[in-house]
C-alpha positions as CSV (number, residue, x, y, z in Angstrom):
1,M,-89.6,57.2,-47.2
2,A,-87.1,54.4,-47.0
3,T,-86.6,52.4,-43.9
4,Y,-83.1,51.5,-42.7
5,N,-81.9,48.5,-40.7
6,H,-80.0,50.0,-37.7
7,N,-78.2,46.7,-37.1
8,F,-76.1,47.2,-40.1
9,L,-75.2,50.7,-38.9
10,V,-74.0,49.3,-35.6
11,L,-71.9,46.8,-37.4
12,R,-70.3,49.6,-39.5
13,L,-69.5,51.6,-36.4
14,I,-67.8,48.5,-34.8
15,V,-65.8,47.9,-37.9
16,A,-64.8,51.5,-38.2
17,G,-63.7,51.6,-34.5
18,A,-61.7,48.4,-34.9
19,M,-60.0,49.9,-38.0
20,L,-59.1,53.0,-36.0
21,M,-57.7,51.0,-33.1
22,M,-55.6,48.8,-35.5
23,T,-54.3,51.9,-37.2
24,G,-53.2,53.2,-33.8
25,L,-51.7,50.0,-32.6
26,F,-49.6,49.5,-35.7
27,K,-48.5,53.1,-35.8
28,K,-50.0,53.8,-39.2
29,G,-51.6,57.1,-38.3
30,K,-49.3,59.0,-40.7
31,V,-51.4,57.6,-43.6
32,V,-54.1,60.1,-42.6
33,T,-51.7,63.0,-43.7
34,L,-52.1,61.7,-47.3
35,V,-55.8,62.8,-47.3
36,P,-56.1,66.4,-48.4
37,H,-57.8,68.8,-45.9
38,S,-60.3,69.9,-48.6
39,I,-61.5,66.2,-48.9
40,V,-62.1,66.0,-45.1
41,V,-63.9,69.3,-45.0
42,G,-66.1,68.4,-48.0
43,F,-67.0,65.0,-46.5
44,T,-67.8,66.6,-43.1
45,I,-70.1,69.3,-44.8
46,G,-71.7,66.6,-46.9
47,I,-72.6,64.4,-44.0
48,A,-73.9,67.4,-42.0
49,I,-76.2,68.3,-44.9
50,V,-77.5,64.7,-45.0
51,I,-78.1,64.6,-41.3
52,Y,-79.9,68.0,-41.3
53,T,-82.2,67.1,-44.2
54,T,-83.0,63.7,-42.7
55,K,-83.9,65.4,-39.3
56,K,-85.9,68.1,-41.0
57,K,-88.0,65.6,-43.0
58,S,-88.8,63.5,-39.9
59,R,-90.4,66.5,-38.1
């Protein structure tokens, strides 16, 4: 099983949060409406499957 460096994950979370804050500060939130709902749902389901399978393997 592969090992992951959690420091990089923390950095990604900080960058993603900064991007969300900048989007809100510059009133660019309407860009989100360009992403189709099916893409958002598919991504959410995909990441849920990845999390589930990772947790199941660690037991």
